[in-house]
N, C-alpha and C positions, 0 to 999 in steps of 0.2 A: 401724719404721725399717729393720730388717734385711731384711724382706720387700721393701720398696721398693728397697733397694740391690741385692738379688739380681735383682729385676725389671728394673732398668736394665741389668744385664749381659746379660740375655737378649734385649733389644731389638736390632734390627739397627742397624748404624752408618749415619750420614748420609753420603751421597756428597759433597754440597756444601751450602754455606750458602745460604739463601733470600735473605738480604739482602747479605751480603758474599761476595766471591770467586765471584760468578756469572759464568761465561764467556758472552761474547756470541758466538753462533754464526752463521757465514755459510756459504753454499755457495760453493765456489770453482769450480763449473762442471765439474769433472772427474767423469766417471762410470766406475765399475767395474761389473762384471757386472750387479748389480741394486741398487746403493746409491750414494748420493751421499757424497762425502767431506766431512765437516763438521769444521772446525777452530776451536778457540776463539781469539778475538782479544781481547786485553786491552790496548788502546791508550789507555785513559783514564788520566789522572793519578790519583794516590792521593787527592788532595783531592776530585776529582769523584766517585770511587767511594764515598767516605765520605758525600758530600752525597746521592748517589743512594740509598745504603742507608738513611740517616735519612729521606729522603723516603718510601721504601717503608714504613718503620716507621710514620711518621706517617699515611699513607694507610690502612694496616691498623688502626691505633688508631682512626681516625675511623669506619671501617667497623664495627669490633667494638662500639664504644660508641654507635653510632647505633641499635643494636638495644636496645629497652627491656628485654627479658628478660635480656640480658647485663648491662645497667646495674644492674638490681635485684639480680641474683645477686652482682655485685661489691660492692654496698653491704652486702648481708647478710653476705657473707664477711668484709668489713673489720670490721663491727660484731662478728661472732662472734669473730674473731681478737683484737680489742681486749679483749673481755670475758674470753676465755680467758687472755690474758696478764695482765690485771688480777687475776684470781683467783689465778693462780700467783704473782704478785708479792706479793700480800697474804698468802698462806698461809705463806710462809717466816717472817716476823716473828711470826705467830700461833704457829707451832710452837716458836719460841724462847722465847716467854713462857708457853705453856701446859704444856710438858713439863718435869718436874723433871730435875735433872742425872743421877739414877740410873736413870731410866726408859729403856726402849728407844724409839728414835726411828724412826718409820715414815713419815717425810715423803716419802722417795723412793718407797716403795710406793704411798702415797696419790696422789702426782703421776702415777705410771705408770698407776694405775687410772683416775684422772680423765682422762688422755689417751685411754684406750681408750673411755671412755664418750662 
């Protein structure tokens, strides 16, 4: 988890959202030396922007899950996550009943090792 957190700080920042806050660009016809001036126009009402964003999310969802490989991977990931959480949820009551009051409890270490495996 520490490595993942450090990795996120090393990634470049995102300039704009793909779904929300997308500027609509038009050329206004003015030319400078070698480039067109492009200015963002945000004239749509907020409700329409939200509808458009959710429409794009839905289209991307349909594209992603129409791929059989992605669908299989998602089902395996969901099953593996459920199994992992089931084992972790079951191991806590087992530790409470199996370990005597005076013994050292290593349930945190075992869970950390299990996460690494």
